[in-house]
Residue frames as qw, qx, qy, qz and C-alpha x, y, z in Angstrom:
[[0.521, 0.125, 0.750, 0.387, 110.11, 81.37, 125.66],
 [0.329, 0.653, -0.008, -0.682, 109.42, 83.02, 122.45],
 [0.607, 0.326, 0.668, 0.282, 108.44, 81.99, 118.85],
 [0.063, 0.673, -0.094, -0.731, 109.20, 84.22, 116.12],
 [0.707, 0.519, 0.469, 0.108, 107.71, 84.14, 112.53],
 [0.191, -0.609, 0.330, 0.696, 110.24, 85.59, 110.10],
 [0.674, 0.698, 0.183, -0.156, 109.23, 86.42, 106.52],
 [0.569, -0.369, 0.475, 0.560, 112.13, 85.64, 104.19],
 [0.282, 0.584, -0.273, -0.710, 110.67, 87.13, 101.01],
 [0.844, 0.353, -0.010, -0.404, 109.93, 85.40, 97.71],
 [0.977, 0.095, 0.118, 0.152, 113.07, 83.44, 97.25],
 [0.576, 0.627, -0.204, 0.483, 115.88, 85.78, 96.56],
 [0.664, -0.374, -0.387, 0.519, 118.46, 86.00, 99.57],
 [0.313, 0.177, -0.015, 0.933, 119.13, 89.52, 98.70],
 [0.319, -0.512, -0.279, -0.747, 115.58, 90.48, 99.59],
 [0.611, -0.486, -0.560, 0.276, 115.80, 89.21, 103.22],
 [0.151, -0.920, -0.044, -0.359, 115.51, 92.23, 105.59],
 [0.299, 0.491, -0.606, 0.549, 118.22, 93.23, 107.90],
 [0.588, -0.383, 0.374, -0.606, 115.80, 92.69, 110.83],
 [0.965, 0.017, -0.078, -0.249, 115.26, 89.14, 109.60],
 [0.673, 0.433, -0.509, 0.317, 118.99, 88.48, 109.41],
 [0.105, -0.495, 0.550, -0.664, 119.47, 89.69, 112.91],
 [0.767, -0.243, 0.316, -0.504, 116.71, 87.48, 114.30],
 [0.949, 0.219, -0.225, -0.037, 117.93, 84.47, 112.41],
 [0.466, 0.476, -0.594, 0.452, 121.48, 84.96, 113.84],
 [0.178, -0.402, 0.613, -0.657, 120.26, 85.07, 117.36],
 [0.831, -0.183, -0.038, -0.524, 117.51, 82.45, 117.46],
 [0.465, -0.440, 0.761, -0.104, 118.24, 79.31, 119.32],
 [0.455, 0.126, 0.857, 0.207, 116.63, 77.13, 116.67],
 [0.395, 0.383, -0.251, -0.796, 115.39, 77.99, 113.14],
 [0.540, 0.278, 0.781, -0.147, 112.61, 75.84, 111.83],
 [0.261, 0.343, -0.434, -0.791, 111.96, 75.76, 108.04],
 [0.779, 0.242, 0.402, -0.415, 108.96, 74.25, 106.17],
 [0.073, 0.348, -0.827, -0.436, 109.65, 71.46, 103.62],
 [0.826, 0.091, -0.215, -0.513, 107.59, 68.87, 101.83],
 [0.959, -0.102, -0.216, 0.151, 109.94, 65.98, 102.84],
 [0.576, -0.773, 0.176, 0.199, 112.75, 65.93, 105.23],
 [0.710, -0.117, 0.442, 0.535, 115.29, 65.00, 102.47],
 [0.373, 0.601, 0.388, 0.591, 114.40, 68.02, 100.20],
 [0.214, -0.313, -0.226, 0.898, 115.42, 71.55, 101.06],
 [0.217, 0.801, 0.557, 0.018, 112.63, 74.12, 100.44],
 [0.359, 0.683, 0.129, 0.623, 112.93, 77.59, 99.14],
 [0.459, -0.861, -0.018, -0.218, 112.67, 79.13, 102.58],
 [0.850, -0.417, 0.151, 0.285, 115.62, 77.15, 103.63],
 [0.698, 0.367, 0.170, 0.591, 117.65, 78.17, 100.75],
 [0.049, 0.859, 0.043, 0.507, 117.12, 81.78, 101.53],
 [0.632, -0.759, 0.135, -0.084, 117.99, 81.30, 105.34],
 [0.891, -0.204, 0.160, 0.372, 121.08, 79.35, 104.63],
 [0.542, 0.590, 0.052, 0.597, 122.55, 82.01, 102.41],
 [0.101, -0.799, 0.202, -0.558, 122.81, 84.22, 105.46],
 [0.836, -0.535, -0.089, -0.082, 123.44, 81.71, 108.27],
 [0.215, 0.676, -0.645, 0.284, 126.69, 81.65, 110.26],
 [0.396, -0.252, 0.811, -0.349, 125.54, 78.68, 112.39],
 [0.343, 0.042, -0.858, -0.381, 123.87, 75.37, 111.74],
 [0.230, 0.154, 0.725, -0.631, 120.86, 75.58, 114.28],
 [0.548, 0.194, -0.244, -0.776, 118.38, 74.75, 111.55],
 [0.347, 0.084, 0.930, -0.084, 115.70, 71.95, 111.41],
 [0.247, -0.027, -0.643, -0.725, 113.25, 70.89, 108.84],
 [0.439, 0.200, 0.667, -0.568, 109.54, 70.52, 109.57],
 [0.097, 0.197, 0.837, 0.502, 107.24, 68.68, 107.06],
 [0.379, 0.378, 0.261, -0.803, 104.15, 70.39, 105.85],
 [0.472, 0.482, 0.724, 0.146, 101.39, 69.35, 103.31],
 [0.079, -0.504, 0.100, 0.854, 102.37, 72.43, 101.38],
 [0.270, 0.184, -0.566, -0.757, 101.00, 71.43, 97.86],
 [0.130, 0.304, 0.936, -0.118, 98.05, 69.24, 99.03],
 [0.164, -0.400, -0.499, -0.751, 94.77, 70.17, 97.15],
 [0.225, -0.050, 0.499, -0.835, 92.36, 71.93, 99.41],
 [0.667, -0.057, -0.297, -0.681, 89.47, 70.16, 97.69],
 [0.720, -0.071, -0.688, -0.043, 90.21, 66.78, 99.32],
 [0.717, -0.619, -0.295, 0.129, 90.68, 65.69, 102.95],
 [0.092, 0.847, -0.298, 0.431, 92.65, 67.98, 105.04],
 [0.876, -0.481, -0.024, 0.027, 93.65, 65.23, 107.54],
 [0.797, 0.089, -0.064, 0.594, 97.41, 65.23, 106.46],
 [0.186, 0.647, -0.103, 0.733, 97.68, 68.95, 106.53],
 [0.590, -0.702, 0.065, -0.394, 96.28, 68.95, 110.13],
 [0.942, -0.295, -0.038, 0.159, 98.59, 66.23, 111.15],
 [0.660, 0.290, -0.122, 0.682, 101.60, 68.02, 109.92],
 [0.184, -0.744, 0.089, -0.636, 100.48, 71.21, 111.78],
 [0.786, -0.581, 0.004, -0.211, 100.22, 69.11, 114.92],
 [0.926, -0.017, -0.037, 0.374, 103.42, 67.28, 114.38],
 [0.437, 0.538, -0.065, 0.718, 105.32, 70.49, 113.65],
 [0.340, -0.762, 0.072, -0.546, 103.88, 72.34, 116.62],
 [0.895, -0.445, -0.004, 0.002, 104.68, 69.42, 119.01],
 [0.789, 0.181, -0.077, 0.581, 108.43, 69.46, 117.70],
 [0.175, 0.649, -0.106, 0.733, 108.83, 73.14, 118.35],
 [0.590, -0.679, 0.067, -0.431, 107.21, 72.98, 121.83],
 [0.934, -0.225, -0.095, 0.260, 109.48, 70.01, 122.71],
 [0.597, 0.374, -0.134, 0.697, 112.54, 72.14, 121.74],
 [0.143, -0.703, 0.079, -0.692, 111.28, 75.11, 123.73],
 [0.786, -0.579, 0.005, -0.216, 110.46, 73.15, 126.80],
 [0.921, -0.113, -0.093, 0.361, 113.92, 71.50, 126.74],
 [0.603, 0.161, 0.028, 0.781, 116.04, 74.49, 125.79],
 [0.111, -0.798, -0.359, 0.471, 113.95, 77.57, 126.41],
 [0.231, -0.354, 0.319, 0.848, 114.94, 80.77, 124.75],
 [0.520, 0.545, -0.035, -0.657, 113.63, 81.49, 121.17],
 [0.511, 0.161, 0.761, 0.367, 112.82, 79.39, 118.12],
 [0.269, 0.499, -0.252, -0.784, 112.29, 81.11, 114.65],
 [0.622, 0.355, 0.692, 0.091, 110.06, 79.78, 111.80],
 [0.069, -0.370, 0.402, 0.835, 111.12, 80.94, 108.35],
 [0.492, 0.561, 0.644, -0.168, 108.27, 81.41, 105.96],
 [0.349, 0.223, 0.442, 0.795, 108.34, 82.68, 102.38],
 [0.062, -0.660, -0.342, -0.666, 106.92, 86.05, 101.78],
 [0.176, -0.456, 0.352, -0.798, 105.36, 87.60, 104.91],
 [0.128, -0.066, -0.942, 0.304, 104.18, 85.71, 107.93],
 [0.315, 0.338, 0.513, -0.723, 100.82, 87.52, 108.07],
 [0.516, 0.438, -0.311, -0.667, 100.04, 86.86, 104.30],
 [0.923, 0.175, -0.184, -0.289, 98.66, 83.36, 103.51],
 [0.188, 0.610, -0.737, 0.221, 101.40, 81.79, 105.72],
 [0.746, -0.166, -0.644, -0.021, 101.75, 78.50, 107.35],
 [0.279, 0.178, -0.599, 0.729, 103.10, 80.24, 110.30],
 [0.473, -0.305, 0.033, -0.826, 99.62, 81.39, 111.34],
 [0.889, -0.175, -0.336, -0.256, 98.45, 77.72, 111.70],
 [0.652, 0.135, -0.583, 0.465, 101.73, 76.76, 113.47],
 [0.022, 0.298, -0.417, 0.858, 101.60, 79.62, 115.92],
 [0.620, -0.321, 0.016, -0.716, 98.02, 79.05, 116.91],
 [0.899, -0.149, -0.412, -0.011, 98.65, 75.37, 117.70],
 [0.527, 0.162, -0.531, 0.644, 101.83, 76.23, 119.76],
 [0.253, -0.405, 0.219, -0.851, 99.81, 78.88, 121.66],
 [0.836, -0.320, -0.195, -0.401, 97.23, 76.17, 122.67],
 [0.884, -0.036, -0.406, 0.227, 100.19, 74.05, 123.89],
 [0.539, -0.138, -0.283, 0.781, 102.19, 76.85, 125.51],
 [0.032, -0.873, -0.478, -0.091, 99.78, 79.57, 126.57],
 [0.300, -0.879, 0.052, 0.366, 102.46, 81.86, 128.02],
 [0.646, 0.031, 0.364, 0.670, 104.72, 81.89, 125.00],
 [0.079, 0.732, -0.008, -0.676, 105.54, 85.08, 123.48],
 [0.637, 0.384, 0.576, 0.338, 104.75, 85.15, 119.70],
 [0.144, 0.795, -0.034, -0.588, 105.85, 87.92, 117.37],
 [0.761, 0.506, 0.338, 0.225, 106.63, 88.32, 113.58],
 [0.203, -0.544, 0.328, 0.745, 109.20, 89.99, 111.34],
 [0.610, 0.654, 0.200, -0.400, 107.66, 91.20, 108.11],
 [0.553, -0.162, 0.643, 0.504, 108.87, 90.03, 104.66],
 [0.263, 0.350, -0.371, -0.819, 108.62, 91.11, 101.06],
 [0.701, 0.285, 0.551, -0.351, 105.67, 89.56, 99.46],
 [0.531, 0.128, 0.710, 0.445, 105.36, 87.82, 96.09],
 [0.340, 0.838, 0.407, 0.125, 103.09, 90.45, 94.67],
 [0.100, -0.942, 0.143, 0.285, 105.55, 93.09, 95.43],
 [0.479, -0.419, 0.645, 0.422, 108.44, 91.09, 93.94],
 [0.520, 0.404, 0.702, 0.271, 106.40, 90.24, 90.89],
 [0.199, 0.950, 0.228, -0.082, 105.50, 93.88, 90.28],
 [0.276, -0.802, 0.402, 0.346, 109.12, 94.88, 90.65],
 [0.539, -0.102, 0.747, 0.376, 110.35, 92.11, 88.37],
 [0.421, 0.597, 0.642, 0.231, 107.73, 93.09, 85.71],
 [0.206, 0.081, 0.127, 0.967, 108.47, 96.81, 85.99],
 [0.237, -0.623, -0.627, -0.404, 104.87, 97.46, 87.10],
 [0.199, -0.224, 0.378, -0.876, 103.32, 100.11, 89.40],
 [0.111, -0.239, -0.965, 0.012, 100.88, 97.88, 91.16],
 [0.034, -0.822, -0.569, 0.008, 98.43, 100.53, 92.44],
 [0.280, 0.213, 0.048, 0.935, 98.23, 104.15, 91.94],
 [0.258, -0.317, -0.044, -0.911, 96.15, 106.93, 93.68],
 [0.551, -0.156, 0.462, -0.677, 92.87, 105.73, 94.95],
 [0.699, 0.176, -0.605, -0.338, 92.91, 102.32, 93.04],
 [0.795, -0.389, 0.341, -0.316, 91.93, 99.41, 95.32],
 [0.287, 0.453, -0.843, -0.049, 94.07, 96.24, 95.46],
 [0.903, -0.158, 0.077, -0.392, 92.52, 92.72, 95.75],
 [0.155, 0.492, -0.857, -0.012, 94.72, 89.80, 96.70],
 [0.843, -0.084, 0.205, -0.490, 93.31, 86.39, 96.51],
 [0.263, -0.346, 0.886, 0.161, 94.37, 82.76, 96.39],
 [0.693, 0.229, -0.343, -0.591, 93.11, 80.45, 93.71],
 [0.018, -0.247, 0.960, -0.132, 93.11, 77.36, 95.57],
 [0.408, 0.362, 0.785, -0.293, 89.38, 76.74, 95.31],
 [0.493, 0.625, 0.560, 0.230, 86.91, 78.17, 92.76],
 [0.406, 0.103, 0.219, 0.881, 87.36, 81.19, 90.67],
 [0.086, -0.800, -0.575, -0.147, 84.17, 83.10, 91.63],
 [0.359, -0.803, -0.101, 0.465, 86.07, 85.60, 93.82],
 [0.427, -0.161, 0.395, 0.797, 88.35, 86.31, 90.80],
 [0.107, 0.610, 0.609, 0.495, 85.37, 87.28, 88.62],
 [0.274, -0.898, -0.337, 0.068, 84.16, 89.71, 91.45],
 [0.500, -0.548, 0.146, 0.654, 87.68, 91.21, 91.93],
 [0.375, 0.097, 0.517, 0.763, 88.06, 91.91, 88.11],
 [0.023, 0.734, 0.549, 0.398, 84.76, 93.65, 88.01],
 [0.415, -0.774, -0.276, 0.390, 85.88, 95.97, 90.84],
 [0.337, 0.912, 0.019, 0.233, 88.07, 98.09, 88.59],
 [0.376, -0.835, 0.401, 0.027, 91.21, 97.84, 90.84],
 [0.383, 0.520, -0.761, -0.064, 94.34, 95.88, 90.57],
 [0.918, -0.221, 0.091, -0.315, 94.11, 92.22, 91.21],
 [0.148, 0.560, -0.814, 0.049, 96.67, 89.75, 92.26],
 [0.927, -0.109, -0.071, -0.352, 96.05, 85.98, 92.29],
 [0.196, -0.557, 0.805, -0.053, 98.35, 83.46, 94.15],
 [0.427, -0.097, 0.896, -0.081, 98.61, 79.81, 93.48],
 [0.644, 0.510, 0.109, -0.559, 97.00, 79.81, 89.98],
 [0.008, 0.489, -0.782, -0.386, 99.37, 77.49, 88.30],
 [0.289, 0.117, 0.950, 0.005, 96.98, 74.50, 88.32],
 [0.363, 0.695, 0.599, -0.163, 94.06, 76.49, 86.84],
 [0.215, -0.386, 0.266, 0.857, 96.10, 78.70, 84.37],
 [0.105, 0.268, 0.719, 0.633, 93.86, 77.98, 81.47],
 [0.172, -0.759, -0.628, -0.016, 90.58, 78.87, 83.40],
 [0.320, -0.684, -0.179, 0.630, 92.38, 81.87, 84.79],
 [0.150, -0.189, 0.428, 0.871, 93.42, 83.29, 81.50],
 [0.027, -0.471, -0.767, -0.436, 89.97, 82.65, 80.17],
 [0.233, -0.785, -0.513, 0.257, 88.32, 84.62, 83.01],
 [0.323, -0.538, 0.097, 0.773, 90.89, 87.45, 82.72],
 [0.115, 0.081, 0.616, 0.775, 90.27, 87.65, 78.84],
 [0.104, -0.616, -0.739, -0.251, 86.54, 87.64, 79.37],
 [0.283, -0.797, -0.325, 0.424, 86.84, 90.70, 81.69],
 [0.482, 0.828, 0.064, 0.279, 88.88, 92.42, 78.91],
 [0.376, -0.882, 0.284, -0.001, 91.95, 92.55, 81.04],
 [0.953, 0.043, 0.138, 0.266, 94.27, 90.01, 79.34],
 [0.529, 0.656, -0.030, 0.537, 96.45, 92.84, 77.90],
 [0.191, -0.774, 0.331, -0.504, 97.07, 94.10, 81.47],
 [0.879, -0.412, 0.162, -0.175, 98.02, 90.76, 83.04],
 [0.325, 0.649, -0.676, 0.130, 101.35, 89.17, 83.85],
 [0.942, -0.292, -0.157, -0.046, 102.33, 85.85, 85.32],
 [0.097, 0.728, -0.628, 0.257, 105.42, 85.50, 87.57],
 [0.971, -0.166, -0.169, -0.047, 106.88, 82.09, 88.68],
 [0.851, -0.101, -0.174, 0.485, 109.81, 81.14, 90.76],
 [0.069, 0.944, -0.030, 0.322, 110.35, 84.71, 91.78],
 [0.330, -0.846, 0.397, -0.136, 113.75, 85.51, 93.21],
 [0.805, -0.224, 0.525, 0.159, 115.35, 82.28, 92.11],
 [0.211, -0.341, 0.663, 0.632, 117.53, 81.36, 89.02],
 [0.171, 0.320, 0.876, 0.316, 114.38, 79.94, 87.44],
 [0.199, 0.580, 0.357, -0.705, 112.43, 83.11, 87.75],
 [0.186, 0.315, 0.683, 0.632, 110.12, 83.75, 84.66],
 [0.168, 0.517, 0.345, -0.765, 108.14, 86.78, 84.22],
 [0.153, 0.167, 0.733, 0.642, 105.71, 86.67, 81.15],
 [0.439, -0.004, -0.185, -0.880, 102.50, 88.13, 79.68],
 [0.583, 0.056, 0.713, -0.386, 99.68, 86.02, 80.74],
 [0.749, 0.521, 0.010, -0.410, 98.40, 85.90, 77.14],
 [0.531, 0.580, -0.616, -0.038, 101.81, 84.36, 76.20],
 [0.258, -0.393, 0.813, -0.344, 101.88, 81.94, 79.22],
 [0.678, 0.036, -0.606, -0.414, 101.04, 78.31, 78.48],
 [0.799, -0.320, -0.497, 0.109, 101.95, 76.72, 81.79],
 [0.046, -0.700, 0.397, -0.592, 103.12, 77.94, 85.21],
 [0.315, 0.077, -0.832, 0.451, 104.20, 76.58, 88.62],
 [0.369, -0.627, -0.686, 0.008, 101.67, 75.98, 91.26],
 [0.378, -0.657, -0.289, 0.585, 103.01, 78.94, 93.33],
 [0.334, 0.310, 0.312, 0.834, 102.77, 81.45, 90.44],
 [0.027, -0.589, -0.326, 0.739, 101.63, 85.00, 90.95],
 [0.252, 0.572, 0.579, 0.523, 99.28, 86.61, 88.42],
 [0.074, -0.483, -0.191, 0.851, 99.12, 90.50, 88.56],
 [0.214, 0.652, 0.606, 0.403, 96.25, 92.19, 86.61],
 [0.191, -0.148, -0.107, 0.964, 96.45, 95.99, 86.38],
 [0.279, 0.720, 0.519, -0.366, 93.43, 98.24, 86.23],
 [0.472, 0.664, 0.314, 0.487, 92.83, 100.31, 83.03],
 [0.333, -0.657, -0.130, 0.664, 94.69, 103.63, 83.40],
 [0.446, 0.818, 0.251, 0.262, 94.65, 106.79, 81.24],
 [0.273, 0.791, -0.213, 0.504, 96.55, 110.01, 81.91],
 [0.476, 0.128, -0.576, 0.652, 99.08, 110.55, 84.63],
 [0.007, -0.003, 0.545, -0.839, 97.35, 111.08, 87.98],
 [0.490, -0.195, -0.466, -0.711, 94.01, 110.28, 86.80],
 [0.632, -0.294, -0.716, 0.024, 93.61, 107.82, 89.67],
 [0.203, 0.034, -0.525, 0.826, 94.01, 110.35, 92.39]]
């Protein structure tokens, strides 16, 4: 039995890799994360654009629950999803795929699911297929070079406090912040205080018809899953080498 975590990219079906399409075609069952069983998620939309079969099933996760509160519902969803995947594999054997936005190794629900399934099925084989991340897609859509030469890159989620953002901005490299939509005003204030507002962009709904890429200074509101990119100061060509 095998579980495959497949990165489906930021939301544009054209950004799904050839390897991902192949795995989706061969998987015995494809599980997709949703917030409710009657509402298709973005990962499902990407997958369905390439499917030639209908071996797809939705799994409910507490994807937008605030991490500041109780995490009971989140853990219950992980347990229920893992139990469903395990039940399928025990009954049918073969392989099951889990489609996740971006890359399965970068802030992905797949990690929690895979860990729980491993506890239930110790002998299962687990592997991943990488996908294009939101920060790559955001930089491309905005026409930015994310990092050059020896510049460091800091990627952080803004689901809790913003202290880590201040530290990253002080480091002098490129900074990418995920899930900052709920704290956009604070985020913009911190970046402005660091003197970097003129080097900051906000991307939301990347890879979908609702995609919006704006200068952070001109952004009044943004979706929860927005991506903010802050470039480091740059002078002459090659100065970062």
